KOLKOL-323648 format. One line per field, with one value per residue (C-alpha): residue in one letter; chain; z, y, x; residue number from 1. Coordinates in nm, 2 decimals, decimal comma, padded with zeros to 4 digits. Each point is the difference from the previous one (the first is absolute). Last residue first. Layout:
KOLKOL-323648
bagu = c(A ...) $
drentor = c(A ...) $
Z = c(Z ...) $
Y = c(Y ...) $
X = c(X ...) $
sekol = c(NUM ...) $
***
This chain:
KOLKOL-323648
bagu = c(A E K R I L N L T T L L L L F T F L S G I L T N R F I A V L H A F S F Y E V W Y F L L Q H M F I M L G L Y L L R N Y L R T G Y Y M A Y P Q D D N I G F S F R A I L P R L Y A I S V T A L T H S G A G Q S L L D V G I G L S F S L L I L T F Q D Q N F R Y V L V F L L Y F A P N C Y G F L E I H N F V L V Q A L L L V I F R G I L L R L N P I M) $
drentor = c(A A A A A A A A A A A A A A A A A A A A A A A A A A A A A A A A A A A A A A A A A A A A A A A A A A A A A A A A A A A A A A A A A A A A A A A A A A A A A A A A A A A A A A A A A A A A A A A A A A A A A A A A A A A A A A A A A A A A A A A A A A A A A A A A A A A A A A A A A A A A A A A A A A A A A A A A A A A A A A A A A A A A A A A) $
Z = c(05,31 00,18 00,37 00,09 00,28 -00,16 -00,18 00,33 00,18 -00,26 00,01 00,38 00,01 -00,27 00,16 00,35 -00,11 -00,20 00,29 00,25 -00,21 -00,07 00,36 00,15 -00,20 00,06 00,38 00,01 -00,19 00,24 00,31 00,16 -00,07 00,27 00,07 -00,10 00,01 -00,06 -00,33 -00,08 00,01 -00,16 -00,30 -00,02 00,00 -00,26 -00,22 00,03 -00,09 -00,28 -00,15 00,01 -00,15 -00,27 -00,08 -00,02 -00,23 -00,23 -00,03 -00,13 00,18 00,00 00,19 00,34 00,18 -00,15 00,16 00,15 -00,28 00,14 -00,10 -00,37 -00,07 00,09 00,10 00,16 00,12 00,12 00,16 00,18 00,12 00,11 00,18 00,20 00,32 -00,04 -00,08 00,33 00,20 -00,12 00,06 00,35 00,10 -00,14 00,17 00,34 00,20 -00,11 00,22 -00,30 00,14 00,13 -00,31 -00,24 00,19 00,03 -00,38 -00,06 00,24 -00,14 -00,35 00,11 00,14 -00,32 -00,22 00,19 -00,02 -00,38 -00,05 -00,30 -00,37 -00,04 00,10 00,25 -00,22 00,08 00,37 00,07 -00,23 00,22 00,24 -00,22 00,12 -00,11 00,26 -00,06 00,24 -00,08 -00,37 -00,04 00,32 00,01 00,37 00,00 -00,31 00,16 00,35 00,03 -00,36 -00,06 00,33 -00,09 -00,36 00,10 00,28 -00,22 -00,31 00,21 00,16 -00,35 -00,14 00,29 -00,03 -00,37 -00,02 00,23 00,16) $
Y = c(-03,56 -00,31 -00,03 -00,31 -00,21 -00,35 00,08 00,13 -00,32 -00,21 00,21 -00,01 -00,38 -00,04 00,25 -00,14 -00,35 00,13 00,23 -00,28 -00,24 00,25 00,14 -00,34 -00,12 00,33 -00,01 -00,38 00,05 00,28 -00,20 00,05 00,37 00,02 00,21 -00,29 00,20 00,33 -00,12 -00,19 00,31 00,23 -00,24 -00,06 00,37 00,09 -00,29 00,10 00,37 -00,09 -00,25 00,22 00,30 -00,22 -00,15 00,34 00,13 -00,30 00,03 00,35 00,29 00,18 -00,28 -00,17 00,06 00,35 00,09 00,34 00,09 00,16 -00,29 00,04 00,17 -00,31 -00,28 -00,25 00,22 00,28 -00,26 -00,16 00,33 00,11 -00,34 00,00 00,13 -00,23 -00,28 00,06 00,04 -00,34 -00,18 00,14 -00,08 -00,35 -00,07 00,11 -00,32 -00,17 -00,12 -00,04 00,27 00,22 -00,02 00,04 00,31 00,14 -00,03 00,16 00,28 00,07 00,00 00,24 00,24 -00,03 00,05 00,30 00,15 -00,05 00,20 -00,09 00,05 -00,35 -00,18 -00,29 -00,31 -00,14 00,09 -00,17 -00,30 -00,07 -00,16 -00,32 -00,08 -00,37 -00,24 -00,20 -00,28 -00,34 -00,02 00,29 00,06 00,13 00,06 00,36 00,06 -00,06 00,14 00,24 00,11 00,02 00,19 00,26 00,03 00,05 00,25 00,22 -00,02 00,12 00,28 00,12 -00,03 00,19 00,27 00,06 00,37 00,00 00,33) $
X = c(-06,23 -00,12 00,09 00,20 -00,15 00,04 00,32 00,14 -00,09 00,17 00,31 -00,01 -00,01 00,27 00,23 -00,06 00,11 00,29 00,12 -00,04 00,21 00,27 00,01 -00,01 00,30 00,18 -00,04 00,06 00,33 00,11 -00,08 00,35 -00,02 -00,26 -00,32 -00,23 -00,33 00,17 00,16 -00,32 -00,21 00,25 00,04 -00,38 -00,08 00,26 -00,11 -00,37 00,07 00,24 -00,24 -00,31 00,19 00,15 -00,33 -00,17 00,28 -00,02 -00,38 00,04 -00,15 -00,34 -00,18 -00,02 00,33 00,03 -00,33 00,10 00,24 00,31 00,24 -00,07 00,33 00,19 -00,24 00,24 00,28 -00,23 -00,23 00,30 00,12 -00,35 -00,05 00,32 -00,18 -00,29 00,25 00,18 -00,32 -00,12 00,34 00,04 -00,35 -00,01 00,33 -00,12 00,04 -00,31 -00,29 -00,24 -00,24 00,27 00,22 -00,29 -00,12 00,35 00,03 -00,34 00,06 00,35 -00,14 -00,28 00,27 00,21 -00,30 -00,11 00,35 -00,01 -00,32 -00,21 00,09 00,14 -00,32 00,05 -00,04 00,34 00,01 -00,33 00,08 00,29 -00,25 00,02 00,35 -00,01 00,14 00,31 00,11 -00,16 00,07 -00,26 -00,18 -00,36 -00,09 00,13 -00,21 -00,34 -00,06 00,29 00,04 -00,38 -00,05 00,26 -00,12 -00,36 00,08 00,23 -00,22 -00,30 00,21 00,10 -00,35 -00,14 00,27 -00,06 00,08 00,31 00,03) $
sekol = c(167 166 165 164 163 162 161 160 159 158 157 156 155 154 153 152 151 150 149 148 147 146 145 144 143 142 141 140 139 138 137 136 135 134 133 132 131 130 129 128 127 126 125 124 123 122 121 120 119 118 117 116 115 114 113 112 111 110 109 108 107 106 105 104 103 102 101 100 99 98 97 96 95 94 93 92 91 90 89 88 87 86 85 84 83 82 81 80 79 78 77 76 75 74 73 72 71 70 69 68 67 66 65 64 63 62 61 60 59 58 57 56 55 54 53 52 51 50 49 48 47 46 45 44 43 42 41 40 39 38 37 36 35 34 33 32 31 30 29 28 27 26 25 24 23 22 21 20 19 18 17 16 15 14 13 12 11 10 9 8 7 6 5 4 3 2 1) $
***
């Protein structure tokens, strides 16, 4: 069983509401919204159950899609990065991928930035690929992916530095 169930549910609700009520209304260059709700997947402890993360990611994605009248692109992108998270963590952190708080401390800054960047880029690429769902809009997909990834990266990096646990 998950030891910090109340904290997990609290994070889930706060991030879902923050995304739908605040961050969906912030548009960079008129078309890119930051994916603040990714913080849930990023800070989920590495030593907890993977199936629970995928299930909660599906719930978070479907919640954002339903409340923002999306077509399912948030759900697909969030579930996909939750599924790919162990591979990205192993690639980013190497032998330190099993530390519960690797995103906060115990690893080099380069490894944390690589993990954060890869997770955000994968999410944004999948999100815009499903959103446009056309090879004719390939330039727009990559443009929005790069701009959205950079905007989300800076926002989440700032947020993670504010909530980082001290060693």
